[in-house]
C-alpha positions as CSV (number, residue, x, y, z in Angstrom):
1,X,-25.2,-17.4,20.6
2,X,-28.7,-17.9,21.5
3,X,-30.2,-15.7,24.7
4,X,-30.2,-17.1,27.8
5,X,-34.1,-16.6,28.5
6,X,-37.5,-15.7,26.2
7,X,-38.6,-12.7,26.4
8,X,-42.0,-12.2,28.5
9,X,-44.8,-12.6,26.1
10,X,-46.4,-9.3,24.9
11,X,-50.0,-8.0,25.9
12,X,-51.7,-8.6,22.8
13,X,-50.8,-12.2,22.7
14,X,-54.2,-13.3,22.7
15,X,-55.6,-11.4,20.4
16,X,-54.1,-13.2,17.8
17,X,-56.1,-16.3,17.6
18,X,-59.4,-15.8,16.2
19,X,-62.5,-16.2,18.3
20,X,-66.0,-18.1,17.3
21,X,-69.3,-16.7,16.0
22,X,-71.4,-20.4,16.9
23,X,-70.3,-23.0,18.5
24,X,-69.2,-26.2,16.8
25,X,-72.7,-27.5,16.6
26,X,-74.3,-24.7,15.5
27,X,-71.8,-24.2,12.4
28,X,-72.7,-28.0,11.8
29,X,-76.7,-27.5,11.7
30,X,-75.9,-24.4,10.0
31,X,-73.6,-26.5,7.1
32,X,-76.1,-28.8,7.3
33,X,-79.7,-27.3,6.6
34,X,-77.9,-25.5,3.5
35,X,-77.1,-28.4,2.3
36,X,-80.3,-30.4,2.9
37,X,-82.4,-26.8,0.7
38,X,-79.3,-26.8,-2.1
39,X,-80.2,-30.3,-2.7
40,X,-83.6,-29.6,-2.5
41,X,-83.8,-27.5,-4.9
42,X,-81.9,-28.8,-7.2
43,X,-83.6,-32.0,-6.8
44,X,-86.8,-29.6,-7.4
45,X,-85.6,-28.4,-10.3
46,X,-84.3,-31.9,-11.8
47,X,-88.2,-33.3,-11.5
48,X,-89.5,-30.2,-12.7
49,X,-87.2,-30.8,-16.4
50,X,-88.2,-34.5,-16.2
51,X,-92.0,-33.0,-15.8
52,X,-91.5,-31.1,-18.6
53,X,-89.7,-33.6,-20.6
54,X,-92.4,-36.2,-20.8
55,X,-95.4,-33.6,-21.1
56,X,-92.9,-33.0,-24.4
57,X,-92.5,-36.3,-25.9
58,X,-96.0,-37.6,-24.0
59,X,-98.3,-40.0,-26.6
60,X,-101.3,-41.9,-25.8
61,X,-102.0,-45.2,-26.1
62,X,-103.2,-46.3,-29.9
63,X,-106.2,-47.5,-29.2
């Protein structure tokens, strides 16, 4: 059998919901900035490897 009325909500009910440390816009900007940094580092590494590979295989023209 179901109770006729609901018990009153507890005093600490609101404490279960986590609060944001940053706004959504700040979190989005931080994520974008982090991803750009990762991409920049990856592109720099690829460029360095490409330059090393080119320098190792470089032969001047035959004239």
